[in-house]
C-alpha beads as a LAMMPS data file, in Angstrom:
LAMMPS data file: protein, C-alpha beads

80 atoms
79 bonds

1 atom types
1 bond types

-500.0 500.0 xlo xhi
-500.0 500.0 ylo yhi
-500.0 500.0 zlo zhi

Masses

1 110.0

Atoms # bond

1 1 1 0.012 0.149 -0.350
2 1 1 2.774 2.440 0.635
3 1 1 4.364 1.995 -2.686
4 1 1 1.038 2.751 -4.405
5 1 1 0.744 5.536 -1.972
6 1 1 3.962 7.104 -3.091
7 1 1 3.025 6.356 -6.965
8 1 1 0.016 8.239 -6.526
9 1 1 2.051 11.261 -4.792
10 1 1 4.422 11.368 -7.434
11 1 1 2.073 11.113 -10.609
12 1 1 -0.106 13.835 -8.795
13 1 1 3.323 16.093 -8.462
14 1 1 4.464 14.964 -12.090
15 1 1 1.176 16.613 -13.522
16 1 1 1.574 19.794 -11.261
17 1 1 -1.084 19.072 -8.694
18 1 1 -1.053 20.146 -5.102
19 1 1 -0.660 17.520 -2.807
20 1 1 0.910 15.957 0.186
21 1 1 1.131 13.001 2.377
22 1 1 2.810 12.134 5.904
23 1 1 5.668 9.508 5.958
24 1 1 4.480 5.997 6.508
25 1 1 0.909 7.369 5.733
26 1 1 -1.256 5.473 3.214
27 1 1 -3.310 8.763 2.587
28 1 1 -2.616 11.515 -0.012
29 1 1 -4.533 15.049 0.177
30 1 1 -4.807 17.239 -2.770
31 1 1 -6.523 20.138 -4.089
32 1 1 -10.069 19.180 -4.749
33 1 1 -11.088 18.155 -8.448
34 1 1 -14.189 18.829 -10.286
35 1 1 -17.318 17.372 -8.787
36 1 1 -17.481 14.905 -11.542
37 1 1 -14.204 13.636 -10.773
38 1 1 -15.004 13.421 -6.637
39 1 1 -18.054 11.404 -7.735
40 1 1 -16.456 9.208 -10.177
41 1 1 -13.568 8.107 -7.630
42 1 1 -15.811 8.690 -4.551
43 1 1 -13.429 10.974 -3.132
44 1 1 -13.277 12.041 0.619
45 1 1 -13.633 15.682 0.632
46 1 1 -12.613 18.243 3.166
47 1 1 -11.899 22.200 3.700
48 1 1 -8.779 23.747 5.427
49 1 1 -7.717 27.118 4.805
50 1 1 -4.176 26.527 5.867
51 1 1 -3.584 23.804 3.341
52 1 1 -5.305 25.594 0.366
53 1 1 -9.019 25.622 1.177
54 1 1 -10.904 22.786 -1.035
55 1 1 -9.313 19.480 -0.495
56 1 1 -9.662 15.726 -1.391
57 1 1 -8.016 12.695 -0.151
58 1 1 -7.333 8.944 -1.074
59 1 1 -7.021 6.160 1.543
60 1 1 -4.799 3.777 -0.553
61 1 1 -5.838 0.479 0.179
62 1 1 -5.096 -3.169 -1.222
63 1 1 -7.797 -2.734 -4.125
64 1 1 -5.841 0.809 -5.143
65 1 1 -3.757 -0.424 -8.046
66 1 1 -0.997 1.668 -10.178
67 1 1 -3.810 0.893 -12.961
68 1 1 -6.254 2.786 -11.047
69 1 1 -4.133 5.776 -10.487
70 1 1 -3.074 6.017 -13.870
71 1 1 -7.008 6.211 -14.767
72 1 1 -7.316 8.695 -12.154
73 1 1 -4.313 10.754 -12.823
74 1 1 -5.506 10.814 -16.530
75 1 1 -9.007 12.267 -15.732
76 1 1 -7.262 14.688 -13.715
77 1 1 -4.882 15.954 -16.516
78 1 1 -8.152 16.245 -18.751
79 1 1 -9.394 18.641 -15.999
80 1 1 -6.308 21.113 -16.053

Bonds

1 1 1 2
2 1 2 3
3 1 3 4
4 1 4 5
5 1 5 6
6 1 6 7
7 1 7 8
8 1 8 9
9 1 9 10
10 1 10 11
11 1 11 12
12 1 12 13
13 1 13 14
14 1 14 15
15 1 15 16
16 1 16 17
17 1 17 18
18 1 18 19
19 1 19 20
20 1 20 21
21 1 21 22
22 1 22 23
23 1 23 24
24 1 24 25
25 1 25 26
26 1 26 27
27 1 27 28
28 1 28 29
29 1 29 30
30 1 30 31
31 1 31 32
32 1 32 33
33 1 33 34
34 1 34 35
35 1 35 36
36 1 36 37
37 1 37 38
38 1 38 39
39 1 39 40
40 1 40 41
41 1 41 42
42 1 42 43
43 1 43 44
44 1 44 45
45 1 45 46
46 1 46 47
47 1 47 48
48 1 48 49
49 1 49 50
50 1 50 51
51 1 51 52
52 1 52 53
53 1 53 54
54 1 54 55
55 1 55 56
56 1 56 57
57 1 57 58
58 1 58 59
59 1 59 60
60 1 60 61
61 1 61 62
62 1 62 63
63 1 63 64
64 1 64 65
65 1 65 66
66 1 66 67
67 1 67 68
68 1 68 69
69 1 69 70
70 1 70 71
71 1 71 72
72 1 72 73
73 1 73 74
74 1 74 75
75 1 75 76
76 1 76 77
77 1 77 78
78 1 78 79
79 1 79 80
């Protein structure tokens, strides 16, 4: 899970999408994408002024594969 967490964070950084995670955590926080993407990927939503306002996060579990991450990144790239 931590390998896929690091992969997700790296892919978000590669497309310039603001994100962060804590070391040894399987959660990646990032700038909230469109409502359509949030709904399609069932993203957990939040708000924190300190970290840039409207946020979303993914808890990377066993079912979150690199292939699913790549599909998610493709959707985000299309939104930019």
